[in-house]
C-alpha positions in Angstrom: -36.1 2.4 -2.2 -34.3 -0.1 -0.1 -31.6 0.6 2.4 -28.7 -0.5 0.2 -29.9 1.7 -2.6 -30.0 4.7 -0.3 -26.5 3.9 1.0 -25.2 3.6 -2.6 -26.6 7.0 -3.5 -25.2 8.4 -0.3 -21.7 7.1 -1.2 -21.9 8.8 -4.6 -23.0 12.0 -3.0 -20.1 12.0 -0.6 -21.9 11.1 2.6 -19.3 9.6 4.9 -21.8 8.0 7.2 -23.4 6.1 4.3 -19.9 5.1 3.1 -19.0 3.6 6.5 -22.3 1.7 6.7 -22.0 0.3 3.2 -18.4 -0.8 3.9 -19.6 -2.7 6.9 -22.2 -4.4 4.7 -19.5 -5.3 2.2 -17.2 -6.7 4.8 -20.0 -8.8 6.3 -21.1 -9.9 2.8 -24.7 -8.9 3.5 -27.4 -9.9 1.0 -27.8 -7.4 -1.8 -24.2 -6.1 -1.6 -23.4 -7.5 -5.1 -26.1 -5.3 -6.6 -24.8 -2.3 -4.7 -21.3 -2.9 -6.0 -22.6 -3.3 -9.5 -24.3 0.1 -9.2 -21.1 1.7 -8.0 -18.8 0.1 -10.6 -19.4 2.7 -13.4 -18.2 5.3 -11.0 -14.8 3.6 -10.2 -11.5 3.8 -11.9 -10.6 7.4 -11.0 -8.6 6.8 -7.8 -4.9 5.9 -7.7 -4.5 2.8 -5.5 -1.2 2.4 -3.6 -0.3 -0.8 -1.8 2.1 -0.6 1.2 3.5 -3.9 2.4 6.5 -5.3 4.2 7.5 -7.0 7.4 6.3 -6.0 10.8 8.4 -3.3 12.5 9.4 -1.5 9.3 7.2 1.5 10.1 4.5 1.0 7.5 1.8 2.8 9.4 4.0 5.8 10.0 4.9 5.9 6.4 1.3 5.7 5.3 0.4 8.5 7.6 3.2 10.6 6.2 2.2 9.9 2.6 -1.4 10.8 3.4 -0.3 14.1 4.9 1.8 14.9 1.8 -1.1 14.1 -0.5 -3.4 16.4 1.6 -0.9 19.2 1.2 -1.3 18.7 -2.6 -5.1 19.1 -2.0 -5.9 15.4 -2.7 -8.5 13.5 -0.8 -7.1 10.2 0.7 -8.7 7.0 1.9 -6.6 4.7 4.0 -7.5 1.0 4.2 -5.5 -0.6 6.9 -5.8 -4.4 7.0 -5.1 -5.5 10.6 -4.6 -8.9 12.2 -7.7 -10.5 13.6 -8.1 -10.6 17.4 -8.3 -14.2 18.6 -10.8 -13.2 21.2 -13.3 -10.9 19.5 -12.7 -11.8 15.9 -12.4 -8.1 15.0 -9.4 -6.1 13.9 -6.6 -5.2 16.3 -6.6 -1.5 15.5 -2.9 -0.7 15.8 -2.9 1.3 12.6 -5.6 3.7 13.8 -3.5 4.5 16.9 -0.5 5.4 14.8 -2.5 7.7 12.5 -3.8 10.1 15.1 -2.1 13.0 13.3 -4.8 12.6 10.6 -7.7 12.8 13.0 -10.1 15.6 12.2 -9.1 16.1 8.6 -12.3 15.9 6.5 -10.2 15.0 3.5 -9.0 11.7 5.0 -11.0 8.6 5.6 -9.5 5.7 7.6 -10.9 2.2 7.6 -9.5 -0.8 9.4 -10.4 -4.3 8.3 -9.7 -7.7 10.0 -8.1 -10.4 7.9 -10.4 -12.9 9.4 -8.0 -15.7 8.6 -7.3 -14.7 5.0 -3.8 -15.3 3.8 -1.9 -13.0 1.4 -1.9 -10.0 3.7 -5.4 -8.8 2.7 -8.9 -9.5 4.0 -11.2 -11.3 1.5 -13.3 -8.2 0.9 -10.5 -5.7 0.5 -10.9 -5.4 -3.2 -14.6 -4.7 -2.9 -14.0 -2.1 -0.1 -11.4 -0.4 -2.3 -13.9 -0.2 -5.1 -16.5 1.4 -2.8 -13.9 4.0 -1.7 -13.0 4.6 -5.4 -16.7 5.3 -6.2 -16.8 7.6 -3.1 -14.6 10.0 -5.0 -11.3 9.7 -3.2 -8.2 10.8 -5.2 -5.8 8.4 -3.6 -6.5 5.1 -1.8 -3.6 3.7 0.3 -4.0 0.0 1.3 -1.7 -1.2 4.1 -1.3 -4.9 4.4 -1.3 -6.8 7.6 2.5 -7.1 7.7 3.0 -10.9 7.6 6.1 -10.4 5.5 5.9 -13.6 3.4 2.4 -13.8 2.0 1.8 -10.2 1.0 1.7 -10.7 -2.8 -2.1 -10.3 -3.1 -1.7 -6.5 -3.0 -0.2 -6.4 -6.5 -3.5 -7.5 -8.0 -5.4 -4.5 -6.8 -2.8 -1.6 -6.5 -1.4 0.5 -9.4 1.7 1.1 -7.3 3.1 -1.3 -4.7 5.5 0.0 -2.1 7.6 -2.6 -0.3 9.0 -1.2 3.0 12.2 -2.4 4.7 14.2 -1.0 7.6 17.6 -1.4 9.2 18.1 -4.3 11.6 15.3 -6.5 10.3 17.4 -9.6 10.3 18.1 -11.8 7.3 17.3 -9.7 4.2 17.4 -12.7 2.0 14.1 -13.7 3.5 12.5 -10.9 1.6 13.5 -12.2 -1.8 12.6 -15.8 -0.8 9.1 -14.6 0.0 8.9 -13.0 -3.5 8.3 -9.6 -1.8 10.9 -7.8 -3.9 9.4 -9.1 -7.1 6.2 -7.2 -6.6 7.8 -3.9 -5.7 7.3 -0.8 -7.8 9.2 1.2 -5.2 11.4 0.0 -2.4 11.5 2.1 0.7 14.2 1.8 3.4 12.4 3.5 6.3 14.0 4.6 9.6 17.0 5.6 7.4 18.3 7.7 10.2 19.2 4.6 12.2 22.6 2.8 12.0 22.7 0.2 9.3 20.5 1.9 6.8 23.3 2.0 4.1 23.9 -1.7 4.6 20.2 -2.3 4.1 20.3 -0.3 0.8 23.3 -2.2 -0.4 21.6 -5.5 0.5 18.5 -4.6 -1.5 20.6 -3.5 -4.5 22.5 -6.8 -4.4 19.2 -8.7 -4.4 17.9 -6.7 -7.4 21.1 -7.5 -9.2 20.6 -11.2 -8.5 17.2 -10.9 -10.1 18.5 -8.9 -13.1 22.1 -9.9 -13.9 22.2 -7.3 -16.7 22.2 -4.6 -14.1 25.5 -5.4 -12.5 27.6 -3.3 -14.8 25.1 -0.5 -14.8 24.9 -0.3 -11.0 28.7 0.2 -10.9 28.6 2.7 -13.8 26.0 4.8 -12.1 27.8 4.9 -8.7 25.2 2.7 -7.0 22.2 4.6 -8.2 19.3 2.6 -9.7 18.6 3.2 -13.4 15.5 5.1 -14.4 13.1 3.1 -16.5 14.1 5.0 -19.7 17.7 3.6 -19.5 16.8 0.1 -18.1 17.9 -2.9 -20.1 15.3 -4.3 -22.5 13.5 -7.5 -21.9 14.3 -10.7 -23.7 11.9 -9.9 -26.6 13.7 -6.6 -27.1 10.5 -4.5 -26.8 9.6 -3.0 -23.4 12.2 -2.0 -20.9 12.1 -3.8 -17.5 11.0 -1.7 -14.5 13.7 -1.4 -11.9 12.3 -0.4 -8.5 14.0 2.8 -7.2 15.3 2.5 -3.6 14.1 5.5 -1.5 15.4 6.2 2.0 12.9 7.7 4.4 12.5 8.7 8.0 8.8 8.8 8.1 8.5 10.0 11.7 10.3 13.2 10.7 8.7 13.4 7.3 12.1 13.0 5.5 12.1 11.4 2.0 8.3 11.3 1.7 8.2 13.6 -1.4 10.8 11.3 -3.1 8.4 8.3 -2.6 5.5 10.2 -4.1 7.5 11.3 -7.1 
C-alpha cells in the first residue's frame, strides 16, 4: 500500500492528520493525486458548499467565523477553506484569515485550511475545487470557501458552491463597481455586514436599486412590498414563463456581535 492510498483511507476514516497531508499533496499537484481524488469521488456530494465573496474590508472572515459557530451550535461539522493572497516573498499564503478565526481554535468539529492563490485569477486557487472535494469526502457537513477578496474577479466561486454569499459593507465607495464586476449577478444571498455602522441603510438601498436595474419587473413589487425583497415563490417568471427567477435576499449583519447570522443561514 503506497502513501497516497494510506492517506486516502485515513481521510475516509476521519483522520485529520491524513486529511491535512493529502490536501498538501493536492495543492502541490503531486504525482498520484489524480488516483487519490478518483478513489475519494464516490464519497463526495454530501457536504453543502457555501462560497463567501466580496471586496476587501467588508468583514468576510468575521462573517465566516460567525457562520461556522452558528453551524456548530446546530451540531454540524464545518470545514473552512480560506483562499489567501500569495506572499510576494515566500510564495505562500498570507494567513490573515486564520488570525481572524481564533474563536474557532480548539473545536474538533471545525477544520480550517488556508490556500495561496499562487497567481490564479477569479478569487480562487487553482486546486480549490479538488481541495473542496477532499473535504467533502472527509465527511464535513458544511464547507465554507472564502475567496481572496479581489472584488472584481471573484466569479469562479459560483462554479463550485451551492450557495454564494456576496458581502458588502457601508462606506465601501462606489457601489456601482460591484455590478460592473458582475459580482451581484452571482449572489444567492446579499449580506450587508457591519450594519451597525452609519450608512448601512444607504448601502441596502443601493443594492436594491442595482437589483431593480437587473430585473426591471421588480420595480413595482419593491414598492408594493415596502422595500422588502420578494421570496422566490412570488418572484416574476422568466421570459419562457416556466421557472421563477431567484431574487437574492438582502440580509443585514453585524458579524462581530453575531447579529443577523441566523437570518443568513435561513
